[in-house]
N, CA, C and O atoms as a Tinker XYZ file with bonds, in Angstrom:
   272  protein
     1  N    -25.223000   24.044000   26.021000    73     2
     2  CA   -24.201000   22.833000   25.426000    64     1     3
     3  C    -22.963000   22.429000   25.861000    63     2     4     5
     4  O    -22.093000   23.221000   26.221000    81     3
     5  N    -22.843000   21.243000   25.845000    73     3     6
     6  CA   -21.595000   20.413000   26.319000    64     5     7
     7  C    -20.491000   20.573000   24.907000    63     6     8     9
     8  O    -20.752000   20.532000   23.705000    81     7
     9  N    -19.236000   20.761000   25.599000    73     7    10
    10  CA   -18.021000   20.298000   24.647000    64     9    11
    11  C    -17.693000   18.771000   24.538000    63    10    12    13
    12  O    -17.493000   18.035000   25.504000    81    11
    13  N    -17.675000   18.511000   23.608000    73    11    14
    14  CA   -17.086000   17.030000   23.796000    64    13    15
    15  C    -16.134000   17.057000   22.691000    63    14    16    17
    16  O    -16.289000   17.541000   21.570000    81    15
    17  N    -14.796000   16.266000   23.346000    73    15    18
    18  CA   -13.735000   15.636000   22.685000    64    17    19
    19  C    -13.946000   14.593000   21.838000    63    18    20    21
    20  O    -14.451000   13.682000   22.494000    81    19
    21  N    -13.796000   14.264000   20.626000    73    19    22
    22  CA   -14.095000   13.185000   20.055000    64    21    23
    23  C    -12.883000   12.887000   18.813000    63    22    24    25
    24  O    -12.277000   13.686000   18.098000    81    23
    25  N    -12.827000   11.490000   18.893000    73    23    26
    26  CA   -11.772000   11.304000   17.782000    64    25    27
    27  C    -12.139000   11.508000   16.357000    63    26    28    29
    28  O    -13.201000   11.101000   15.886000    81    27
    29  N    -11.295000   12.104000   15.731000    73    27    30
    30  CA   -11.654000   13.002000   14.341000    64    29    31
    31  C    -12.322000   12.052000   13.118000    63    30    32    33
    32  O    -13.271000   12.361000   12.398000    81    31
    33  N    -11.459000   10.668000   13.100000    73    31    34
    34  CA   -12.082000    9.609000   12.480000    64    33    35
    35  C    -13.441000    9.163000   12.682000    63    34    36    37
    36  O    -14.101000    8.769000   11.720000    81    35
    37  N    -13.958000    9.192000   13.959000    73    35    38
    38  CA   -15.048000    8.788000   14.364000    64    37    39
    39  C    -16.595000    9.582000   13.916000    63    38    40    41
    40  O    -17.743000    9.140000   13.954000    81    39
    41  N    -16.096000   10.838000   13.516000    73    39    42
    42  CA   -17.218000   11.830000   12.999000    64    41    43
    43  C    -17.212000   12.046000   11.397000    63    42    44    45
    44  O    -17.991000   12.771000   10.778000    81    43
    45  N    -16.261000   11.331000   10.904000    73    43    46
    46  CA   -16.251000   11.287000    9.685000    64    45    47
    47  C    -14.994000   11.962000    8.820000    63    46    48    49
    48  O    -15.100000   12.145000    7.607000    81    47
    49  N    -13.969000   12.261000    9.462000    73    47    50
    50  CA   -13.211000   13.045000    9.155000    64    49    51
    51  C    -11.903000   12.139000    8.802000    63    50    52    53
    52  O    -11.578000   11.212000    9.545000    81    51
    53  N    -11.215000   12.444000    7.693000    73    51    54
    54  CA   -10.333000   11.316000    6.810000    64    53    55
    55  C     -8.807000   11.195000    7.345000    63    54    56    57
    56  O     -7.828000   11.495000    6.663000    81    55
    57  N     -8.755000   10.649000    8.836000    73    55    58
    58  CA    -7.503000   11.010000    9.921000    64    57    59
    59  C     -7.026000    9.654000   10.055000    63    58    60    61
    60  O     -6.072000    9.524000   10.822000    81    59
    61  N     -7.482000    8.573000    9.469000    73    59    62
    62  CA    -6.880000    7.312000   10.299000    64    61    63
    63  C     -5.744000    7.171000    9.131000    63    62    64    65
    64  O     -5.723000    7.809000    8.079000    81    63
    65  N     -4.792000    6.173000    9.570000    73    63    66
    66  CA    -3.724000    5.846000    9.027000    64    65    67
    67  C     -3.609000    5.593000    7.514000    63    66    68    69
    68  O     -2.577000    5.766000    6.866000    81    67
    69  N     -4.748000    5.176000    7.037000    73    67    70
    70  CA    -4.951000    4.866000    5.629000    64    69    71
    71  C     -5.574000    6.230000    4.762000    63    70    72    73
    72  O     -5.901000    6.337000    3.580000    81    71
    73  N     -5.585000    7.257000    5.947000    73    71    74
    74  CA    -6.371000    8.323000    4.658000    64    73    75
    75  C     -7.754000    8.376000    4.808000    63    74    76    77
    76  O     -8.109000    9.443000    4.308000    81    75
    77  N     -8.862000    7.679000    5.307000    73    75    78
    78  CA    -9.993000    7.476000    5.501000    64    77    79
    79  C    -10.393000    7.616000    6.840000    63    78    80    81
    80  O     -9.695000    7.903000    7.813000    81    79
    81  N    -11.653000    7.367000    6.775000    73    79    82
    82  CA   -12.268000    7.861000    8.102000    64    81    83
    83  C    -13.130000    6.448000    8.996000    63    82    84    85
    84  O    -13.000000    5.310000    8.544000    81    83
    85  N    -13.791000    6.645000    9.984000    73    83    86
    86  CA   -14.051000    5.166000   10.742000    64    85    87
    87  C    -15.461000    5.921000   11.169000    63    86    88    89
    88  O    -15.728000    5.848000   12.369000    81    87
    89  N    -16.174000    6.468000   10.527000    73    87    90
    90  CA   -17.487000    7.076000   10.627000    64    89    91
    91  C    -18.645000    6.077000   11.575000    63    90    92    93
    92  O    -18.918000    4.931000   11.218000    81    91
    93  N    -19.246000    6.716000   12.805000    73    91    94
    94  CA   -19.874000    5.732000   13.487000    64    93    95
    95  C    -20.972000    6.621000   13.712000    63    94    96    97
    96  O    -20.742000    7.546000   14.490000    81    95
    97  N    -21.958000    6.560000   13.275000    73    95    98
    98  CA   -23.598000    7.245000   13.190000    64    97    99
    99  C    -23.950000    7.235000   14.649000    63    98   100   101
   100  O    -24.609000    8.173000   15.097000    81    99
   101  N    -23.482000    6.043000   15.592000    73    99   102
   102  CA   -23.926000    6.294000   16.909000    64   101   103
   103  C    -23.391000    7.403000   17.676000    63   102   104   105
   104  O    -24.072000    8.064000   18.459000    81   103
   105  N    -21.953000    7.628000   17.398000    73   103   106
   106  CA   -21.495000    8.470000   18.336000    64   105   107
   107  C    -21.968000    9.982000   17.777000    63   106   108   109
   108  O    -21.954000   10.981000   18.496000    81   107
   109  N    -22.329000    9.977000   16.569000    73   107   110
   110  CA   -23.077000   11.539000   15.990000    64   109   111
   111  C    -24.138000   11.269000   16.644000    63   110   112   113
   112  O    -24.464000   12.347000   17.141000    81   111
   113  N    -24.842000   10.529000   16.935000    73   111   114
   114  CA   -26.430000   10.633000   17.545000    64   113   115
   115  C    -26.272000   10.714000   19.068000    63   114   116   117
   116  O    -27.268000   11.125000   19.663000    81   115
   117  N    -25.164000   10.386000   19.828000    73   115   118
   118  CA   -25.082000   10.596000   21.031000    64   117   119
   119  C    -24.803000   11.814000   21.348000    63   118   120   121
   120  O    -25.023000   12.201000   22.496000    81   119
   121  N    -24.217000   12.729000   20.304000    73   119   122
   122  CA   -23.505000   13.916000   20.473000    64   121   123
   123  C    -24.167000   14.979000   19.971000    63   122   124   125
   124  O    -23.705000   16.107000   19.797000    81   123
   125  N    -25.635000   14.464000   19.663000    73   123   126
   126  CA   -26.387000   15.679000   18.804000    64   125   127
   127  C    -26.731000   16.622000   19.885000    63   126   128   129
   128  O    -27.037000   16.342000   21.044000    81   127
   129  N    -26.623000   17.910000   19.268000    73   127   130
   130  CA   -26.852000   18.925000   19.984000    64   129   131
   131  C    -25.919000   19.436000   20.758000    63   130   132   133
   132  O    -26.163000   20.488000   21.348000    81   131
   133  N    -24.670000   18.795000   20.909000    73   131   134
   134  CA   -23.472000   19.174000   21.638000    64   133   135
   135  C    -22.744000   19.923000   20.520000    63   134   136   137
   136  O    -23.169000   20.149000   19.387000    81   135
   137  N    -21.330000   20.334000   21.161000    73   135   138
   138  CA   -20.290000   20.947000   20.709000    64   137   139
   139  C    -19.262000   20.128000   20.324000    63   138   140   141
   140  O    -18.334000   20.054000   21.130000    81   139
   141  N    -19.155000   19.380000   19.136000    73   139   142
   142  CA   -17.961000   18.358000   18.859000    64   141   143
   143  C    -16.702000   19.002000   18.665000    63   142   144   145
   144  O    -16.617000   19.779000   17.714000    81   143
   145  N    -15.721000   18.820000   19.387000    73   143   146
   146  CA   -14.194000   19.075000   19.299000    64   145   147
   147  C    -13.701000   18.046000   18.743000    63   146   148   149
   148  O    -13.391000   17.092000   19.457000    81   147
   149  N    -13.487000   17.985000   17.178000    73   147   150
   150  CA   -12.494000   16.686000   16.641000    64   149   151
   151  C    -11.180000   16.972000   16.850000    63   150   152   153
   152  O    -10.716000   18.103000   16.704000    81   151
   153  N    -10.308000   15.647000   17.313000    73   151   154
   154  CA    -8.998000   15.730000   17.201000    64   153   155
   155  C     -8.508000   14.456000   16.835000    63   154   156   157
   156  O     -9.438000   13.650000   16.848000    81   155
   157  N     -7.296000   13.876000   16.474000    73   155   158
   158  CA    -6.628000   13.097000   15.920000    64   157   159
   159  C     -5.506000   12.981000   16.990000    63   158   160   161
   160  O     -4.543000   13.744000   16.923000    81   159
   161  N     -5.619000   11.886000   18.149000    73   159   162
   162  CA    -4.260000   11.570000   18.947000    64   161   163
   163  C     -3.156000   11.511000   17.981000    63   162   164   165
   164  O     -2.343000   12.434000   18.033000    81   163
   165  N     -3.002000   10.676000   17.194000    73   163   166
   166  CA    -2.006000   10.203000   16.318000    64   165   167
   167  C     -1.356000   11.646000   15.563000    63   166   168   169
   168  O     -0.149000   11.884000   15.542000    81   167
   169  N     -2.249000   12.407000   15.050000    73   167   170
   170  CA    -1.691000   13.482000   14.377000    64   169   171
   171  C     -1.157000   14.709000   15.558000    63   170   172   173
   172  O     -0.451000   15.705000   15.404000    81   171
   173  N     -1.815000   14.159000   16.729000    73   171   174
   174  CA    -1.300000   15.567000   17.726000    64   173   175
   175  C     -0.184000   15.386000   18.170000    63   174   176   177
   176  O      0.452000   16.312000   18.673000    81   175
   177  N      0.477000   13.655000   18.039000    73   175   178
   178  CA     1.861000   13.186000   18.253000    64   177   179
   179  C      2.724000   13.593000   17.312000    63   178   180   181
   180  O      3.940000   13.659000   17.490000    81   179
   181  N      2.097000   13.902000   16.203000    73   179   182
   182  CA     3.201000   14.351000   15.118000    64   181   183
   183  C      3.313000   13.408000   14.043000    63   182   184   185
   184  O      4.239000   13.428000   13.232000    81   183
   185  N      2.273000   12.499000   14.037000    73   183   186
   186  CA     2.129000   11.404000   13.031000    64   185   187
   187  C      1.722000   12.034000   11.606000    63   186   188   189
   188  O      0.904000   12.942000   11.755000    81   187
   189  N      2.087000   11.787000   10.212000    73   187   190
   190  CA     1.229000   12.084000    9.401000    64   189   191
   191  C      0.108000   11.105000    8.895000    63   190   192   193
   192  O      0.014000    9.905000    9.154000    81   191
   193  N     -0.795000   11.943000    8.047000    73   191   194
   194  CA    -1.805000   10.973000    7.585000    64   193   195
   195  C     -1.577000   11.093000    6.024000    63   194   196   197
   196  O     -1.333000   12.188000    5.516000    81   195
   197  N     -1.663000    9.970000    5.308000    73   195   198
   198  CA    -1.710000    8.711000    5.472000    64   197   199
   199  C     -0.343000    8.317000    6.519000    63   198   200   201
   200  O      0.459000    9.215000    6.774000    81   199
   201  N     -0.169000    7.090000    7.029000    73   199   202
   202  CA     1.105000    6.728000    7.606000    64   201   203
   203  C      0.861000    5.355000    7.599000    63   202   204   205
   204  O     -0.256000    4.905000    7.346000    81   203
   205  N      2.034000    4.505000    7.915000    73   203   206
   206  CA     2.167000    3.028000    7.599000    64   205   207
   207  C      1.096000    2.648000    9.075000    63   206   208   209
   208  O      0.881000    3.442000    9.991000    81   207
   209  N      0.591000    1.356000    8.979000    73   207   210
   210  CA    -0.450000    1.051000    9.710000    64   209   211
   211  C      0.633000    0.129000   11.111000    63   210   212   213
   212  O      1.499000   -0.689000   10.800000    81   211
   213  N      0.314000    0.506000   12.578000    73   211   214
   214  CA     1.016000    0.308000   13.620000    64   213   215
   215  C      0.077000   -1.140000   14.389000    63   214   216   217
   216  O     -0.997000   -1.587000   13.985000    81   215
   217  N      0.823000   -1.589000   15.472000    73   215   218
   218  CA     0.318000   -2.122000   16.266000    64   217   219
   219  C      0.803000   -2.467000   17.328000    63   218   220   221
   220  O      1.891000   -1.891000   17.347000    81   219
   221  N      0.672000   -3.217000   18.516000    73   219   222
   222  CA     1.248000   -3.124000   19.669000    64   221   223
   223  C      2.021000   -4.433000   19.610000    63   222   224   225
   224  O      1.456000   -5.447000   19.202000    81   223
   225  N      3.252000   -4.450000   19.989000    73   223   226
   226  CA     3.916000   -5.626000   20.100000    64   225   227
   227  C      4.749000   -5.323000   21.114000    63   226   228   229
   228  O      5.194000   -4.175000   21.107000    81   227
   229  N      5.157000   -6.215000   22.194000    73   227   230
   230  CA     5.738000   -6.546000   23.226000    64   229   231
   231  C      5.823000   -5.008000   24.267000    63   230   232   233
   232  O      6.748000   -4.682000   25.011000    81   231
   233  N      4.767000   -4.401000   24.047000    73   231   234
   234  CA     4.774000   -3.147000   24.944000    64   233   235
   235  C      4.933000   -1.835000   24.017000    63   234   236   237
   236  O      4.473000   -0.737000   24.331000    81   235
   237  N      5.543000   -2.062000   23.009000    73   235   238
   238  CA     5.726000   -1.034000   22.074000    64   237   239
   239  C      4.732000   -0.915000   20.999000    63   238   240   241
   240  O      3.937000   -1.806000   20.697000    81   239
   241  N      4.833000    0.365000   20.377000    73   239   242
   242  CA     3.921000    0.345000   18.950000    64   241   243
   243  C      4.928000    0.376000   17.751000    63   242   244   245
   244  O      5.832000    1.170000   17.489000    81   243
   245  N      4.516000   -0.649000   17.163000    73   243   246
   246  CA     5.625000   -0.661000   16.009000    64   245   247
   247  C      4.750000   -0.751000   14.917000    63   246   248   249
   248  O      3.642000   -1.282000   14.844000    81   247
   249  N      5.679000    0.087000   13.744000    73   247   250
   250  CA     4.952000    0.237000   12.336000    64   249   251
   251  C      4.989000   -1.071000   11.559000    63   250   252   253
   252  O      5.667000   -2.048000   11.876000    81   251
   253  N      4.238000   -0.984000   10.577000    73   251   254
   254  CA     4.395000   -2.257000    9.481000    64   253   255
   255  C      6.206000   -2.411000    8.782000    63   254   256   257
   256  O      6.775000   -3.346000    8.221000    81   255
   257  N      6.623000   -1.125000    9.130000    73   255   258
   258  CA     8.009000   -1.209000    8.641000    64   257   259
   259  C      9.146000   -1.416000    9.708000    63   258   260   261
   260  O     10.356000   -1.312000    9.510000    81   259
   261  N      8.421000   -1.771000   11.026000    73   259   262
   262  CA     9.507000   -2.302000   11.745000    64   261   263
   263  C     10.056000   -1.256000   12.714000    63   262   264   265
   264  O     10.834000   -1.578000   13.612000    81   263
   265  N      9.593000    0.158000   12.499000    73   263   266
   266  CA     9.787000    1.052000   13.436000    64   265   267
   267  C      9.111000    1.305000   14.729000    63   266   268   269
   268  O      7.882000    1.291000   14.793000    81   267
   269  N      9.915000    1.555000   15.841000    73   267   270
   270  CA     9.261000    1.935000   16.970000    64   269   271
   271  C      8.454000    3.390000   16.912000    63   270   272
   272  O      7.840000    3.796000   17.899000    81   271
């Protein structure tokens, strides 16, 4: 059994910026029979859930409140 790192929101955990998930059945099917290790990169970086939406702007990640 392989260990596979996977974004937590893609397997149905509510870790997105808005506190919801982005579950993808195709991800679960691809990993059937394997050991999934869910993680949220944003949470690992210290961001809370929920958090303000962020986008890339001029090479920086800026949230909707204008913070870098």
